[in-house]
ROBALO-403834 format. One record per residue: x, y, z of N, C-alpha, C, O in turn. Coordinates in steps of 0.1 Angstrom, whole numbers, padded with zeros to 4 digits, always signed. Each point is the difference from the previous one (the first is absolute). Layout:
BEGIN
XYZXYZXYZXYZ
...
This chain:
BEGIN
+0035+0023+0305+0004-0012+0007-0004-0012-0008-0011-0001-0006
+0020-0009+0006-0002-0012-0008-0003-0012+0010+0005-0001+0011
-0014-0008-0016-0003-0012+0008+0004-0012-0008-0003-0001-0012
+0011-0007+0018+0005-0012-0007-0007-0013+0005-0001-0002+0012
-0003-0006-0022-0007-0012+0003+0008-0012-0007+0000+0000-0012
+0005-0009+0019+0007-0011-0006-0009-0013+0001-0007-0002+0010
+0008-0006-0021-0008-0012-0001-0014+0002+0004-0005-0006+0010
-0002+0015-0017-0013+0005+0003-0010-0005-0010+0003-0009-0009
-0015+0015+0009-0011-0003-0010-0005+0013-0005+0002+0010+0006
-0010-0011-0017-0006+0012-0006-0010+0006+0010-0001+0012+0001
-0006-0021+0006-0010+0005+0010+0007+0009+0011-0005+0010+0004
+0017-0015+0001+0007+0007+0010+0006+0013-0005+0000+0010+0007
+0004-0010-0020+0005+0013-0006-0012+0010-0001+0003+0012+0004
-0014-0016-0008-0012+0009-0001-0003+0006+0014-0003+0012+0001
+0003-0021+0009-0003+0005+0013+0010+0010+0005-0003+0010+0007
+0016-0013-0010+0011+0009+0004-0001+0014-0007+0003+0010+0007
-0007-0010-0019-0002+0013-0007-0011+0008+0006+0002+0012+0003
-0013-0018+0000-0011+0007+0006+0004+0005+0014-0004+0011+0004
+0011-0019+0004+0004+0003+0013+0009+0012+0000-0001+0009+0009
+0011-0009-0018+0010+0011-0001-0007+0013-0004+0003+0011+0005
-0013-0012-0014-0007+0012-0004-0008+0006+0012-0001+0012+0002
-0005-0021+0005-0008+0004+0012+0009+0006+0010-0004+0010+0007
+0015-0016-0005+0010+0006+0010+0004+0014-0003+0002+0008+0009
-0001-0005-0022+0004+0013-0004-0012+0010-0001+0002+0012-0002
-0014-0017+0005-0011+0009+0000-0004+0004-0014-0006+0010-0002
+0009-0018-0008-0003+0004-0014-0009-0011-0007+0002-0001-0012
-0010-0006+0019-0008-0010-0006-0010+0005-0010-0005-0008-0009
+0001+0020+0009-0010+0006-0009+0006+0005-0013-0007+0004-0009
+0021-0004+0008+0006+0005-0012-0004-0009-0012+0002-0012+0001
-0007+0018-0011-0004-0008-0012+0012-0005-0008+0010+0007-0001
-0012-0018-0005+0010-0006-0009-0008-0002-0014-0010-0007+0000
+0016+0013-0010-0008+0001-0013+0002-0013-0008-0007-0002-0009
+0017-0006+0012+0003-0012-0008+0010-0009+0008+0006+0004+0010
-0004-0016-0016+0011-0009+0004+0009-0001-0011-0003-0004-0011
+0016+0006+0014+0011-0002-0010+0008-0012+0004+0006+0000+0011
-0007-0010-0019+0008-0012+0002+0012+0000-0009-0001+0001-0012
+0013-0002+0018+0013-0001-0007+0005-0014+0001+0002-0005+0011
+0001-0001-0022+0006-0014+0000+0014+0002-0006+0002+0003-0011
+0008-0005+0020+0014+0003-0003+0009-0010+0006-0004-0008+0009
+0017+0008-0013+0010-0008+0006+0008+0009+0010-0003+0012+0000
+0013-0017+0006+0008+0007+0010+0008+0011-0007+0002+0011+0006
+0001-0012-0019+0008+0009-0007-0008+0013-0004+0006+0011-0001
-0019-0013-0001-0008+0012-0005-0009+0005+0011-0006+0011-0002
+0004-0018+0013-0011+0004+0009+0003+0013+0007-0010+0008+0003
+0022-0005+0000+0003+0013+0008-0003+0012-0008-0007+0009+0005
+0011-0008-0018-0003+0011-0008-0015+0001-0003-0006+0011+0000
+0000-0022-0002-0015+0000-0002-0008+0005+0012-0009+0007-0001
+0014-0011+0013-0007+0004+0012+0001+0015+0002-0009+0007+0004
+0021-0002-0007+0003+0015+0002-0009+0008-0010-0006+0010+0004
+0005-0015-0016-0009+0007-0010-0014-0001+0004-0007+0010-0001
+0002-0021+0005-0014-0002+0004-0003+0009+0013-0011+0006+0000
+0020-0006+0009-0002+0008+0012-0001+0015-0003-0008+0008+0006
+0016-0003-0016-0001+0014-0005-0013+0002-0007-0006+0011+0003
+0001-0020-0011-0012+0001-0006-0012+0000+0010-0010+0006-0003
+0012-0013+0014-0010+0000+0010-0003+0013+0007-0011+0002+0006
+0020+0008-0008-0003+0013+0005-0010+0007-0008-0008+0008+0005
+0007-0012-0017-0011+0006-0009-0012-0009+0000-0011+0005-0002
+0013-0018+0004-0011-0010-0001+0001-0009+0013+0006-0010-0001
-0012+0014+0012+0001-0008+0012-0005-0015-0003-0011-0001-0005
+0019-0008+0008-0004-0014-0004+0007-0010+0009+0009+0004+0008
-0013-0016-0009+0007-0011+0007+0009-0007-0010-0004-0004-0011
+0017+0004+0014+0010-0006-0009+0004-0014+0006+0005-0001+0011
-0007-0009-0020+0004-0013+0004+0011-0005-0009-0002-0002-0012
+0014+0001+0017+0011-0004-0008+0003-0015+0003+0004-0004+0010
-0007-0004-0021+0002-0015+0001+0014-0003-0006+0003+0003-0011
+0005-0010+0019+0014-0003-0004+0001-0016+0001+0004-0005+0010
-0007-0002-0021+0001-0014+0000+0014-0005+0001+0009+0005-0007
-0006-0014+0016+0013-0006+0002-0001-0015+0000+0001-0007+0010
-0003+0001-0022-0002-0015-0001+0012-0007+0005+0011+0005-0002
-0013-0017+0007+0012-0008+0004-0006-0014+0006-0011-0003-0001
+0020-0004+0006-0003-0014+0005-0005+0000+0015-0005-0010+0005
+0006+0022+0001-0004+0001+0014-0015-0001+0002-0007-0001-0010
+0002+0002+0022-0014-0001+0003-0007+0013-0005+0006+0011-0001
-0019-0012-0001-0008+0012-0003+0000+0010+0012-0002-0004+0011
+0005+0017-0014+0001+0009+0011-0003+0014-0005+0004+0003-0011
-0011+0005+0019-0002+0014-0003+0006+0009+0010-0004-0001+0012
+0012+0010-0016+0006+0010+0009-0005+0014-0005-0001+0002-0012
-0002+0007+0021-0006+0013-0003+0006+0011+0008+0004-0002+0011
-0003+0014-0018+0004+0012+0007-0010+0011-0003-0003+0002-0012
-0004+0004+0022-0011+0009-0002+0004+0014+0004+0006+0002+0011
-0009+0008-0019+0002+0014+0003-0013+0007-0003-0005-0001-0011
+0000+0010+0020-0012+0007-0002+0004+0015+0001+0005+0004+0011
-0009+0004-0021+0003+0014+0001+0015+0004+0000+0008-0008-0006
-0005+0018+0013+0014+0004+0002+0007+0003-0013-0006+0007-0009
+0018-0011+0008+0008+0004-0012-0004-0006-0013+0004+0004-0011
-0013-0014+0012-0005-0008-0012-0013+0006-0005-0007-0008-0006
+0004+0021+0008-0011+0006-0005-0012-0002+0009+0001-0003+0012
-0013+0005-0018-0013+0000+0008-0007-0013+0000-0010-0001+0005
+0017-0009-0011-0007-0013-0001+0006-0011+0009+0006+0004+0011
-0006-0016-0015+0005-0011+0008+0009-0009-0009-0003-0001-0012
+0014-0004+0018+0009-0008-0008+0002-0013+0007+0003+0000+0012
-0004-0011-0019+0003-0013+0005+0009-0007-0010-0004-0003-0011
+0016+0000+0016+0009-0008-0008-0001-0015+0004+0002-0003+0011
-0005-0005-0021-0003-0014+0003+0010-0009-0007+0001+0001-0013
+0006-0009+0020+0010-0009-0006-0006-0014+0001-0002-0006+0011
+0000+0000-0023-0007-0013-0001+0011-0010-0003+0006+0000-0010
-0004-0009+0020+0011-0010-0002-0005-0014-0002-0011-0003+0003
+0020-0005-0010-0004-0014-0003-0011-0001-0009-0002+0009-0009
-0007-0019+0010-0011-0002-0009-0010+0012+0000-0007+0002-0010
+0007+0006+0021-0009+0011+0000+0003+0010-0010-0009+0008-0004
+0021-0007-0001+0004+0010-0010-0008-0002-0013-0001+0010-0008
-0005-0021+0006-0008-0003-0013-0015+0004+0003-0008-0003-0009
+0005+0008+0020-0014+0003+0003-0002+0015+0005-0006+0002+0010
+0012+0007-0018-0001+0014+0004-0014+0005+0001-0003+0007+0010
-0005-0011-0019-0014+0005+0000-0008-0004+0012-0008+0008+0005
+0011-0020+0000-0007-0005+0012+0004+0008+0012-0008+0002+0010
+0020+0003-0009+0005+0008+0011-0006+0014+0000-0004+0005+0010
+0005+0002-0022-0004+0014+0000-0015+0002-0001-0005+0010+0004
-0003-0021-0008-0014+0002-0001-0007+0004+0013-0008+0010+0000
+0011-0016+0012-0007+0005+0012+0005+0014+0005-0006+0006+0008
+0017-0001-0014+0005+0013+0004-0004+0012-0009+0003+0011+0003
-0011-0014-0013-0005+0011-0009-0009+0009+0008-0008-0005+0008
+0008+0018-0011-0009+0010+0006-0014-0003-0006-0002-0001-0012
-0008-0002+0021-0014-0003-0005-0005+0011-0009+0001+0012+0003
-0008-0016-0013-0008+0010-0009+0009+0011-0005-0004+0011-0002
+0016-0014-0001+0010+0010-0006+0007-0007-0012+0002-0012+0000
+0002+0020-0010+0007-0005-0012+0013-0007+0004+0006+0004+0011
-0002-0013-0019+0013-0007+0002+0009+0002-0012-0005-0001-0012
+0017+0005+0014+0010+0002-0010+0012-0009+0003+0004-0001+0011
+0000-0006-0021+0012-0009+0001+0011+0005-0008-0002+0004-0012
+0014-0004+0018+0012+0005-0007+0011-0010+0001+0004-0004+0011
+0002+0001-0023+0012-0009-0001+0012+0009-0004+0001+0003-0012
+0007+0002+0022+0011+0009-0004+0011-0006-0008+0008+0007-0006
-0007-0020+0007+0011-0007-0007-0006-0009-0011-0007+0005-0009
+0010-0018+0009-0006-0009-0010-0014-0003+0004-0004-0004+0011
-0005+0006-0021-0014-0002+0001-0004-0014-0006+0007-0005-0009
-0018-0001+0013-0005-0012-0007-0003+0003-0015-0003+0012-0003
+0004-0022-0005-0004+0002-0014-0014+0005-0002-0002+0009-0008
-0007-0014+0016-0014+0004-0001-0004+0006+0013-0004-0007+0009
+0006+0021-0008-0003+0006+0013-0014-0001+0004-0003+0000+0012
-0007+0001-0021-0014-0001+0003-0004-0014+0004-0010-0001+0007
+0017-0009-0012-0003-0014+0004+0007-0005+0012-0003-0011+0005
+0012+0019+0000+0008-0004+0012-0010+0000+0012-0008+0008+0001
+0010-0017+0008-0009-0001+0012-0001+0014+0008-0010+0003+0004
+0022+0004-0003+0000+0013+0007-0007+0010-0010-0007+0008+0005
+0010-0008-0017-0005+0009-0010-0015-0001-0001-0007+0011-0002
+0001-0022+0005-0015-0002-0001-0007+0007+0011-0012+0002+0000
+0020+0002+0011-0006+0007+0011-0002+0015-0003-0007+0007+0008
+0014-0002-0018+0001+0014-0002-0008+0006-0012-0003-0007-0009
+0000+0020+0011-0006+0008-0011+0011+0005-0009-0003+0001-0012
+0014+0002+0017+0011+0005-0008+0013-0009+0002+0002-0004+0012
+0005+0002-0022+0012-0009+0001+0012+0008-0007-0001+0003-0012
+0012-0001+0019+0011+0009-0004+0012-0009-0002+0005-0006+0010
+0001+0006-0022+0012-0007-0002+0010+0011-0005-0003+0011-0001
+0016-0016-0002+0010+0009-0005+0009-0007-0009+0009-0007+0004
-0012+0009-0017+0008-0007-0010+0014+0005+0000+0010-0007-0003
-0008+0020+0007+0014+0005+0000+0009-0006+0010+0012+0001-0001
-0018-0007+0012+0008-0007+0010+0003-0014-0003+0007-0006+0008
-0013+0001-0018+0002-0015-0004+0014-0002-0006+0006+0010-0005
-0001-0022+0006+0013-0003-0006+0000+0002-0015+0010+0004-0006
-0021-0007+0000-0002+0002-0015-0012+0009-0002-0011-0005-0001
+0013+0018+0001-0011+0009+0000-0010-0001-0012-0012+0000+0002
+0018-0003-0014-0009-0001-0011-0008-0013+0000-0012+0001-0004
+0018-0011+0008-0008-0013+0002-0011+0002+0010-0011-0005-0001
+0014+0012+0012-0010+0003+0010-0011+0008-0005-0012-0002+0003
+0015+0012-0012-0010+0008-0006-0009-0008-0009-0012+0002-0001
+0018-0011-0007-0007-0009-0009-0010-0009+0008-0011-0003-0004
+0016-0001+0016-0009-0008+0009-0012+0008+0005-0011-0005+0000
+0014+0017+0004-0011+0009+0004-0010+0002-0011-0012+0000+0002
+0016+0001-0014-0009+0002-0012-0008-0013-0002-0012+0001-0002
+0018-0012+0003-0006-0013-0003-0011-0004+0010-0010-0006-0003
+0012+0011+0016-0009-0005+0011-0008+0012+0005-0005-0001+0011
+0004+0012-0018-0006+0012+0006-0015-0003+0003-0007-0006-0007
+0003+0011+0019-0014+0000+0004-0003+0014+0006+0009+0006+0005
-0022-0002-0005-0004+0013+0005+0004+0000+0015-0002-0009+0008
+0009+0020-0004+0005+0001+0013+0015-0001+0001+0006+0004+0010
+0001-0009-0021+0014-0001+0000+0006+0013-0004-0006+0008-0007
+0018-0005+0013+0008+0011-0005+0014-0003+0003+0004-0009+0007
+0005+0017-0013+0015-0002+0002+0006+0013+0002-0003+0010-0007
+0014-0009+0015+0007+0012+0003+0007+0005-0012+0003+0012-0001
+0000-0020-0009+0006+0004-0012-0009+0010-0008+0004+0009-0007
-0017-0011+0009-0011+0008-0006-0001+0013+0009-0001+0011-0006
+0001-0012+0019-0001+0011+0008+0011+0010-0001-0002+0012+0001
+0014-0017-0004+0012+0009-0002-0002+0010-0012+0007+0010+0001
-0015-0013-0011-0001+0009-0011-0011+0010+0001-0003+0006-0010
-0004-0005+0021-0011+0009+0001+0005+0015-0003-0007+0006-0008
+0018-0002+0013+0005+0014-0004+0003+0001-0014-0002+0011-0007
+0008-0021+0001+0003+0000-0015-0013+0001-0008-0001+0008-0009
-0009-0015+0013-0012+0000-0008-0007+0014+0002-0006+0005-0010
+0007+0001+0022-0005+0013+0002+0007+0010-0009-0007+0009-0006
+0020-0009+0004+0007+0009-0008-0003-0002-0015-0002+0010-0007
+0001-0023+0003-0004-0002-0014-0014+0005-0003-0002+0007-0010
-0007-0009+0019-0013+0005-0002+0000+0015+0000-0008+0006-0008
+0015+0001+0017+0001+0015+0000+0006+0005-0013-0004+0011-0005
+0014-0018-0001+0006+0004-0012-0010+0000-0012+0001+0008-0009
-0011-0016+0010-0010-0001-0010-0013+0008+0003-0009-0001-0008
+0009+0008+0019-0012+0008+0003-0001+0012-0009-0011+0004-0004
+0023+0002+0001+0001+0011-0010-0002-0005-0014+0002-0012-0003
-0006+0020-0006-0002-0004-0014+0014-0005-0006+0010+0005+0003
-0011-0016-0010+0012-0006-0005-0002-0006-0014-0012-0003-0003
+0022+0002-0005-0001-0006-0013-0001-0015+0001+0001-0006+0010
-0004+0000-0022-0002-0015+0000+0013-0007+0005+0011+0003-0005
-0013-0012+0014+0011-0008+0005+0002-0012-0010-0009-0007-0003
+0021+0006-0002+0003-0010-0010+0006-0013+0007-0004-0011-0004
+0012+0012+0014+0005-0011+0007+0006+0005+0013+0001+0012+0002
+0003-0021+0007+0005+0004+0013+0010-0010+0005+0001-0011-0005
+0006+0015+0016+0010-0009+0005+0002+0002+0015-0003+0012+0005
+0007-0022+0002+0003+0001+0015+0015-0005+0002+0003-0010-0006
+0005+0018+0013+0013-0004+0003+0002-0004+0015-0005+0007+0008
+0011-0018-0005+0002-0005+0013+0012-0009+0001+0004-0006-0010
+0000+0003+0023+0011-0009+0001-0005-0015-0002-0012-0002+0000
+0021-0007-0001-0004-0014-0004-0008-0006+0011+0001+0003+0012
-0010-0012-0016-0009-0008+0010-0008+0009+0008-0001-0002+0013
-0005+0012-0019-0009+0009+0008-0014-0003-0004-0005+0005-0011
-0003-0012+0019-0014-0003-0004-0009+0012-0001-0009+0001-0008
+0012+0010+0016-0008+0012-0001+0001+0006-0014-0010+0006-0004
+0021-0007-0002+0002+0006-0014-0010-0007-0010-0006+0007-0008
+0005-0020+0009-0009-0007-0009-0014+0004+0003-0008+0001-0010
+0004+0000+0022-0014+0004+0004-0003+0014-0005-0011+0002-0005
+0021+0007+0006-0002+0014-0005-0002+0000-0015-0009+0007-0005
+0017-0015-0002+0000+0000-0014-0014-0007-0005-0006+0005-0009
+0002-0015+0016-0013-0006-0004-0012+0009+0003-0009+0001-0008
+0010+0006+0019-0011+0010+0003+0000+0011-0011-0011+0004-0004
+0022+0001+0000+0001+0011-0010-0005-0006-0014-0007+0007-0007
+0012-0019+0004-0004-0005-0013-0015-0003-0001-0007+0003-0010
+0001-0007+0021-0014-0003+0001-0008+0013-0001-0011+0001-0007
+0016+0010+0013-0007+0012+0000+0001+0009-0013-0009+0006-0005
+0022-0006+0000+0003+0008-0012-0003-0007-0013-0003+0007-0010
+0003-0020+0010-0003-0007-0012+0012+0000-0010-0003-0001-0012
+0015+0003+0017+0012+0000-0009+0010-0009+0006+0000-0003+0012
+0010-0002-0020+0010-0009+0005+0009+0008+0011+0003+0011-0002
+0000-0019+0012+0009+0006+0011+0011-0010+0002-0002-0012+0003
+0014+0017-0005+0012-0008+0002+0006+0002+0014-0003+0010+0006
+0011-0020-0002+0007+0001+0013+0015-0001-0003+0005-0009-0006
+0002+0020+0010+0015+0000-0002+0007-0001+0013-0005+0004+0011
+0017-0010-0011+0008-0001+0012+0008+0012+0003+0005+0007-0010
-0004-0003+0022+0008+0011+0005+0008-0004+0012-0001-0011+0005
+0010+0020+0000+0008-0003+0012-0008+0002+0013+0005-0003+0011
-0017+0008-0012-0008+0002+0012+0003+0013+0006+0007+0008-0006
-0011-0006+0019-0007-0010+0008-0015-0001-0004-0006+0010-0003
+0001-0022+0003-0014-0002-0003-0004+0004-0014+0008-0001-0009
-0020+0007+0008-0004+0006-0012+0006+0014-0002+0000+0008+0009
+0006-0006-0020+0008+0013-0002-0007+0009-0010+0004+0012-0001
-0013-0017-0007-0006+0009-0010-0012-0006-0008-0001-0012-0001
-0007+0021-0003-0012-0003-0009+0001+0010-0012+0001+0012+0003
-0002-0017-0015+0000+0009-0012-0012-0003-0008-0003-0012-0003
-0005+0022-0001-0011-0002-0009+0003+0008-0013+0001+0013+0001
+0000-0020-0012+0004+0007-0013-0013+0005-0007-0009-0008-0003
+0009+0021+0001-0012+0006-0007+0004+0006-0013+0012+0001-0003
-0021+0004-0005+0003+0006-0013+0007+0013+0002+0008+0004-0010
-0009+0003+0021+0007+0013+0002+0013-0002+0008+0007+0010+0001
-0005-0021+0004+0012-0002+0008-0002-0010+0012-0011-0005+0001
+0021+0003+0007-0002-0010+0011-0004+0007+0013+0004+0011+0004
-0014-0018+0002-0003+0003+0014+0008-0010+0009-0002-0012-0001
+0010+0017+0009+0009-0008+0008-0001+0003+0015-0001+0012+0004
+0002-0022+0004+0001+0001+0015+0012-0008+0004+0000-0013-0002
+0010+0019+0007+0013-0007+0003+0003+0002+0015-0002+0011+0006
+0008-0021+0000+0004+0000+0014+0013-0008+0002-0001-0011+0005
+0012+0017-0009+0012-0008+0000+0006-0002+0014+0008-0009+0002
-0012+0018+0008+0006-0001+0013-0009-0007+0010+0004-0001+0012
-0016-0003-0015-0009-0007+0009-0006+0010+0010-0005-0004+0010
+0006+0017-0013-0006+0010+0009-0009+0010-0006-0011+0002+0004
+0016+0004-0015-0008+0011-0006-0002-0004-0015+0009-0004-0007
-0022+0006+0003-0004-0003-0014+0000+0014-0008-0004+0010+0005
+0008-0011-0017-0001+0012-0009-0009-0003-0012+0002-0010-0007
-0012+0018+0005-0010-0002-0011+0003+0010-0011+0000+0012+0003
+0001-0017-0015+0003+0009-0012-0011-0003-0010-0003-0011-0004
-0004+0022+0000-0011-0001-0010+0002+0011-0010+0003+0011+0003
-0005-0014-0016+0001+0010-0011-0010+0011+0002-0012-0002+0002
+0018+0014-0002-0009+0012+0001-0003+0004+0014-0007+0010+0002
+0012-0017+0008-0002+0003+0014+0013+0002+0008+0010-0007-0004
-0009+0015+0014+0012+0001+0008+0003-0014+0007-0009-0007+0004
+0022+0004-0003+0003-0012+0008-0004+0002+0015+0001+0011+0005
-0004-0022+0001-0003+0001+0014+0005-0013+0008+0002-0010-0006
+0000+0012+0019+0005-0011+0008-0010-0003+0011-0008+0008+0004
+0009-0021+0000-0009-0005+0011+0007-0010+0008+0009-0007-0005
-0011+0008+0018+0006-0010+0009-0005-0014-0003-0013-0002-0002
+0022-0008+0000-0004-0013-0003+0010-0010+0006+0008-0007-0006
-0009+0007+0020+0009-0008+0007-0003-0015-0001-0012-0003-0003
+0022-0006+0004-0003-0014+0000-0008-0003+0013+0004+0005+0010
-0014-0013-0011-0009-0002+0011+0005-0010+0010+0007-0010-0003
-0012+0012+0016+0004-0009+0011-0011-0010+0001-0011+0002-0004
+0015-0013+0011-0010-0010+0003-0011+0005+0009-0012-0003-0002
+0015+0012+0011-0010+0006+0009-0011+0007-0008-0012-0002+0003
+0017+0010-0013-0010+0008-0008-0008-0009-0009-0012+0002-0002
+0018-0013-0003-0007-0009-0008-0012-0008+0007-0011+0000-0005
+0015-0004+0017-0010-0008+0008-0011+0010+0004-0012-0004+0000
+0015+0016+0005-0010+0010+0004-0009+0003-0012-0013+0001+0002
+0018+0000-0014-0009+0002-0012-0009-0012-0002-0012+0002-0003
+0017-0014+0004-0008-0011-0003-0012-0002+0011-0010-0006-0003
+0013+0011+0015-0011-0002+0010-0010+0011-0001-0010+0000+0008
+0012+0010-0016-0010+0011-0001-0013-0004-0007-0011+0004+0003
+0013-0013-0013-0012-0005-0007+0001-0016+0000+0010-0006-0004
-0021+0000+0008-0001-0014+0001-0009-0006-0011-0002-0012+0000
-0002+0020-0010-0008-0006-0010+0009-0006-0011+0012+0004+0000
-0016-0013-0009+0008-0005-0010+0006+0010-0009-0007+0010-0004
+0019-0011+0000+0007+0009-0009-0002-0005-0014+0008-0008-0005
-0018+0013-0002-0004-0005-0013+0011+0004-0011+0003-0008-0009
+0002+0020+0011+0010+0004-0010+0013-0009+0000+0006-0003-0010
-0002-0001+0022+0011-0009+0002-0003-0013-0008+0009-0005-0007
-0021-0001+0009-0003-0012-0006+0000+0001-0016+0005-0008-0007
-0010+0020+0002-0001+0002-0014+0015+0002-0006+0003-0004-0011
+0005+0010+0019+0014+0002-0004+0008-0013-0001+0007-0002-0009
-0010-0007+0019+0006-0013+0000-0004-0007-0013+0009-0007-0007
-0022+0008+0004-0004-0007-0012+0006+0005-0013+0001-0007-0010
+0003+0020+0010+0006+0006-0011+0015-0002-0002+0006+0003-0010
+0000-0010+0020+0015-0002+0000+0004-0008-0013+0010+0004-0006
-0017-0015+0003+0005-0008-0012+0000+0008-0013+0007-0005-0009
-0014+0016+0008+0000+0008-0012+0012+0009-0002+0001+0006-0010
+0007-0005+0021+0012+0008-0001+0011-0008-0008+0001-0012+0001
+0006+0020-0010+0010-0006-0007+0012-0005+0009+0007-0009-0003
-0006+0016+0014+0011-0003+0009-0003-0012+0009+0009-0005+0007
-0022+0001-0007-0003-0011+0010+0007-0013-0002+0005-0006+0009
-0005+0001-0022+0007-0012-0003+0015+0001+0003+0007-0010+0003
-0001+0022-0005+0014+0001+0002+0004+0000+0015+0011-0003+0004
-0021+0007+0005+0003+0001+0014-0004-0012+0008+0005-0003+0011
-0015-0005-0016-0005-0011+0007+0003-0013-0007-0003-0002-0012
+0008-0008+0019+0002-0014-0005-0014-0007+0002-0004-0002+0011
-0002-0002-0021-0013-0005+0001+0001-0015+0003-0001-0009-0009
+0003+0006+0022-0001-0014+0005-0010+0000+0011+0004+0000+0012
-0017+0000-0016-0010+0001+0010+0000-0010+0011+0002-0012-0003
-0003+0016+0015-0001-0009+0012-0014-0002+0005-0003-0009+0007
-0006+0018-0011-0014+0000+0004-0009+0003-0012+0005+0007-0009
-0017-0013+0009-0009+0003-0010-0007+0013+0002-0003+0004+0012
+0000+0003-0023-0007+0013+0002-0015-0003+0004-0006-0010-0004
+0001+0019+0012-0013-0002+0005-0010+0005-0010+0002+0009-0007
-0014-0016+0006-0011+0004-0008-0009+0009+0008-0010-0004+0004
+0014+0017-0002-0008+0009+0007-0012+0004-0008+0000+0000-0012
-0011+0005+0019-0011+0005-0007+0003+0011-0010-0005+0000-0012
+0014+0009+0015+0004+0011-0009+0007-0006-0012-0002+0005-0011
+0011-0015+0013+0007-0006-0011-0010-0007-0009+0002+0000-0012
-0012-0007+0018-0009-0007-0008-0008+0009-0009-0003-0002-0012
-0001+0014+0018-0008+0010-0008+0009+0006-0011-0005+0002-0011
+0018+0000+0015+0009+0006-0010+0002-0010-0012+0000+0005-0012
+0001-0018+0015+0002-0009-0011-0012-0002-0009+0001-0003-0012
-0013+0006+0017-0012-0002-0007-0004+0013-0009-0008-0001-0009
+0015+0012+0012-0003+0012-0007+0006-0001-0015+0009-0007-0002
-0016+0014-0007+0005+0001-0013+0012+0010+0000+0001+0009+0008
+0009-0012-0017+0012+0009+0000-0004+0014-0003-0009+0003-0009
+0015+0007+0016-0003+0014-0003+0013+0006-0004+0011-0004+0004
-0013+0015-0012+0012+0007-0005+0006+0008+0012-0008+0005+0008
+0021-0003-0008+0006+0007+0011-0003+0015-0001-0004+0005-0011
+0005+0003+0022-0002+0014-0001+0009+0007-0009+0011-0005-0003
-0015+0016-0003+0008+0007-0009+0013+0004+0007+0000+0004+0011
+0011-0004-0019+0013+0003+0006+0000+0014+0007-0005+0010-0006
+0010-0009+0018+0002+0012+0007-0013+0005+0007+0001+0009+0008
-0012-0016-0010-0012+0004+0007-0001-0008+0013-0006-0011+0000
+0011+0016+0010+0000-0008+0013-0015-0001+0005-0008+0009-0002
+0005-0020+0008-0013-0002+0006-0001+0009+0012+0010+0005+0005
-0022-0002-0001-0003+0009+0011+0007-0006+0012+0006+0008+0008
-0006-0021-0006+0006-0006+0012+0015+0002+0000+0006+0003+0010
+0001-0005-0022+0014+0001+0000+0005+0014-0002+0012+0003+0004
-0020+0006-0009+0005+0014-0003-0003+0010+0010+0008+0009+0002
-0019-0009+0004-0004+0011+0008-0003-0004+0015+0002+0008+0009
-0007-0020-0007-0003-0004+0014+0013-0001+0008+0009-0005-0005
-0010+0009+0017+0012-0002+0009+0001-0015+0003-0009-0006+0006
+0021+0000-0010+0001-0014+0003+0001-0004+0015+0005+0008+0007
-0010-0019-0004+0000-0004+0014+0013-0007+0004+0006+0003+0010
-0002-0013-0019+0012-0007+0004+0011-0001-0010+0001+0006-0010
+0005-0014+0015+0011-0004-0005+0009-0003+0008+0011-0004-0003
+0087-0053+0014+0010+0011+0002-0006+0014-0001-0007+0001-0010
+0008+0011+0019-0007+0013-0001+0001+0005-0014+0009-0002-0008
-0020+0009+0004-0001+0005-0014+0009+0012-0002+0000+0006-0011
């Protein structure tokens, strides 16, 4: 059952959520976090569906803020759903009209679940600096999606320039299965890797992240080639004995070919938004590998070809960046010798890849 409140306040919304939960006799049900979605009318429906599906695995309070700026008076309209078809949590869709549209953080702050983590997700266009945004400052984790931006590569460059601990992007989450397959291909003994390449359709930020992750771990040049897609279609590692290849031309099944081993196939479906959000909500600690991969992007030969360098924001001087700048240069790892993190550990994360 939904409760609609027109021209209301945040205090009245919080009271209505508590009353509806009490009416259903489920006031003791725990909520593990608050998920704040900042979206427009075009993206909010799909985002709410994905979040509601993820709430079945992670009971939470979902606050969907839909700013609608205009010349009219400040007004807050809300629609509240507790339990039912929207999972085990609570859903509040908040439409902020007029000048109130510029004060999303002030509206959602009183509605956060006390003493619980906060995650903010921008399913469409995200602020340039998500950690410095007033809503982003409320959260432990901040989720953007470079693949959903009008200019994906510029969006990825912005994420790199403004990265702070706690940031992540669904373009990175999409390549988790690819990273797992690459790591499994290198679990068996292999010859020295001389170079590697990633093939993907045009304007795919996930492909650049996968290439940067591989180049950082293997210590060899990794090129990015264009393909017809869908998404990422292949990874090839050239060794002294032959090529280790993982190809997925149909977006469903991957085929791994290694010299001296039988060919094998593995399911590698293109990932849904529901699965991506559920994965991001499983761990709320900073994704350090994502941050290190972003920092490695400029070392890709394909980076300058894919990104127009017209910076709109200044790069942050994060503590890790300061420490990295003060270190003495070190020689790269020997070709083909993947680091433990890139070669054997099961990766955590990573347009659909």
